[in-house]
N, C-alpha and C positions, 0 to 999 in steps of 0.2 A: 607169344610163340613166334619165332622168326619164320620168314619164308623158307629158309633152308630146312628147319625142323619140320615144317608143314608139308613140303613137297619134295625136297631133295635128299634128305638124310637116308642112308641106305639101311638103317637098322633102328630098332627101338632104342631111344636114348632116355637115360635116367640121370637126374642131377638134383642135388639139394637146392632149395630156393632159400638162400642164406638171408638176403635182405628182407624178403617177405616174412620169414620166420622171426627175425628180430622185431619187425614191426607189429606182428600179430601175437607174438608170444607162444606160438606152437610150431612144432617141427613140420616142415613141408617138403615133399619130394615132387619134382616135376617129371612126368613121363610123357613122351610124345612118340607117335607112330606116324611117319610121313606117308604121303600118297604113293611113293615109290618103293617103300620098304618091303611090302609083302609079308609083314610080320603076322604069324598066326596067333589066334586068340590064346592058345595054350601058353605061348611065350609071354604074353601080356599078363595072364593070370599068375604065372610063376613069378614075374617081377613084382607084382602086387603083393604076393604072399611073402616075398623076401624083404620088402620094405618095412622099416620100423618107424617111419614117420607117422605123426598123428593124422596128417592129411596128405593124400596123394592127389595132385592135379594132373589128370590124364587127358590128353587130347589125341584124337584118332579120327581117321576118315569117316565121314557120315555114311558112306556106302556100307559100312560094317553094321548093318541094321540089327544083327542078333547079339552084338556084344554087350549092350547095356543090360539085358536080362541076365546074362551070365555074370556080369560084374555085380549086379544087385543081389544075386543069389549067393554071393560070397560072404565072408565074415565081416566085411566093412559095410557101413551105411553108404549107399550110392545116391548122389545128388546130381541131376542133370543141370549143369551150371550155365552153359550157353552154346550157341551154334555160331560158327564163324565162316564167312565166305571170302575166298581169295579172288582177286581180279588182276588182270594183266593187260598191258598195252605195248605193242612194238614202238620203240622210241622213234619219233618222227611222224607217227600216224595219228596223233591227237587232233581232235577238231577244235582248233584254237580260236578263242575269241579275238575280235579285232583289237589291235593295240590301243591303249589309252594314253593320250597326250600327257606328258609330265609324270607318268607312273614309272617307277623303276623296280627291278627285282634282281637280286643277286644272292649268292652265298655269302653270309656274313659270319665272322668268327665268334661274335659275342652278341647275346640278346639279353636284355634286362630280365632278371629272375622273376620279378613281380609280374611282368608282362606274361612270361611263360606260365606262371601259376594261374593267373586270371584266365588265360586262354584254355588251359587244360580243364579248369573248373567249369568253364562255359561249355566246352565241347563234350566233356564226359561226365559232368556233375549229375545230370539227370539220368542218363542211360546206364551209368555205372560200368562195372566189368564183371567178370565171372566170380570174383570174390563176394560181390553183393548178393549172390544167390544162396550163400551159405551163412546161416545165423551165427556161426563161430566167428565171423569176420565183421568188424565194424565198418560201415559204409564210409564214414569220414576218414578212417585210416586207409581204406582202399584208395580213396581219391588222393590223399596225401602221398601215398606210395607212387601213384601215377605222376603226380607233380614232381616228386623228387627224381624219379627216373627221367622225366623230360628235361629237367635242369641238368642232370649229369650228361645226358646224351648230347645236348646242345653245347654244353661247356667243352665237351671232348671233340665234337665234329662241326660245330656251327649249325646254322640253319639257313634255308632259302627264305628270304624276307621280301615281301611286297610292300612298297612304300608309295604313298600318294605324293602329289606335287609339293605338299608342305613337309615332306619327309616323315610324316607319321607312319608307324607300322600299321598296315591294314590286315596282313595275314602272314603266317609263317609255317614252315614245314621242316621237320627233322627227317633226314634220309640216311640210309645205310647202303653204300655202294659195295657190291660184291663183283666177282669177275664177270658174270654174265647177266646180272640184273641189278637194278637199283630199287630198294624197298622204301616206300613212304611209311615211316613209322609213326608219324604224328603230323597232322595238317589241320589248320583251322583259320577262320576269319574272326577278327575281333568283333565283339557284339555290335558295336555301332555301325559296322560295315556289312553285316549279314543281310542277305536278300538283295544285294546290288550287283551280283555277278562276279564278285571278287575271287571266288574259289576257282573259277575257270582260268583266271589270269595267274593264280598261284600255281595251278597245274602246268600251265604253259612255261612258267619260270622253272619249275622242277624239271620239265622235259628238256629245256635249254641247258640245264646244269648237268644232265646225264652224260656219262661217258660209256654207258653200257647199252646193250641192245634191247633190254626190256625194262619197263617200269611196272612195279607190282605193289599191291596194297591189300590189306585185309580189314574187315569190319565185322562186328556182330551182325547176325542175320537180320535182327529187328531194326537196324539203323537204315531204314529204307531211303530216307531223304538223301543222304550222302551217296548212297549207291546209285540213285537216279542220276546224280551229277556225274559220277564216274562213267555211267553208261552213255550219257549224252556226249561226254568228251571222247569216247571211243574205247574205253576199257571193256573187257569181256570177262564174265565169271568163269573161273577155271577149276575151282576146288571148294568143297565144303568139309568142315570138320566139326566134331562135337567136343565139348569140354565136360568132363565128369569129375566131381570131387568124391573121393573115396575116404571116408572118415572112420578112423579106428573106433571100435566099440569101447565104451568106457566101463 
C-alpha cells in the first residue's frame, strides 16, 4: 500500500491485484481507506458486497476499532493479516551519522537482479508480509512476488546504493518521489554488513537524494528493530493501519 493510499487518497479505492492474482491463482481485489478519506463503514461494507474477487485485501486506519467485528459478521471469512505503522521525517532534520572515509552513496540506474533478490530474501524472508497470514497463499510465492516487485521497481527508477571503499554494495534503497514526499519503498543492508551502522548511512544518502520536503516509510508493526533505527534517526510515527483479508465462502 502506497503512502498516498494510506494517508492522502480522498476516497475508498478499489482495484484488482492483477500480478498477485496471477502468482497465487485466485482473484484478488485491493481496497484501501486512507487516513484522510473519512469513509464510513457502510460504504466499505457495500464495496465488499459488490466485489466478486475470491479474496479482498482491505487496509484501513487502525483507529476504526469497530470495523473488524462488522467485517467478520459478513458473508466472507475475515482474517486479521497485519498492522502497519507509517513514519515521517522532514528532509534535512535527520540525525546523520559521521561520514565514513572512502564510502560513497548515490542514485544508480541499475542494480544486479541477484543482489536485489538476496537482499529482499534477507530483509523480508523471515517476517513475511500480509499474504503469509492467509493459508490460501504460499509463503515462498509471497516472497517471490516481493522480489519480482523490487526488481521491477529498481529497473524502472534505479536505487540509492551505498558502497564501501572497495566499491562493494553494502546497502540499497528503492524510493518513490511524489510532489510533496519521498517514500522509501524498500531499504536494506547486505547480510555481511548488518550490525555495523550501515543503515544510518543509507538513510543519510536517501535524504541527500530527496528533492521533496518529507521522507516517509512504512513497516509492519512487529518489525521493531528497524523502527528503532528510524526513531533514532529522527523519524516519528504518524499513522497506523490494519490489513484484513476477506475470503469468499466456498
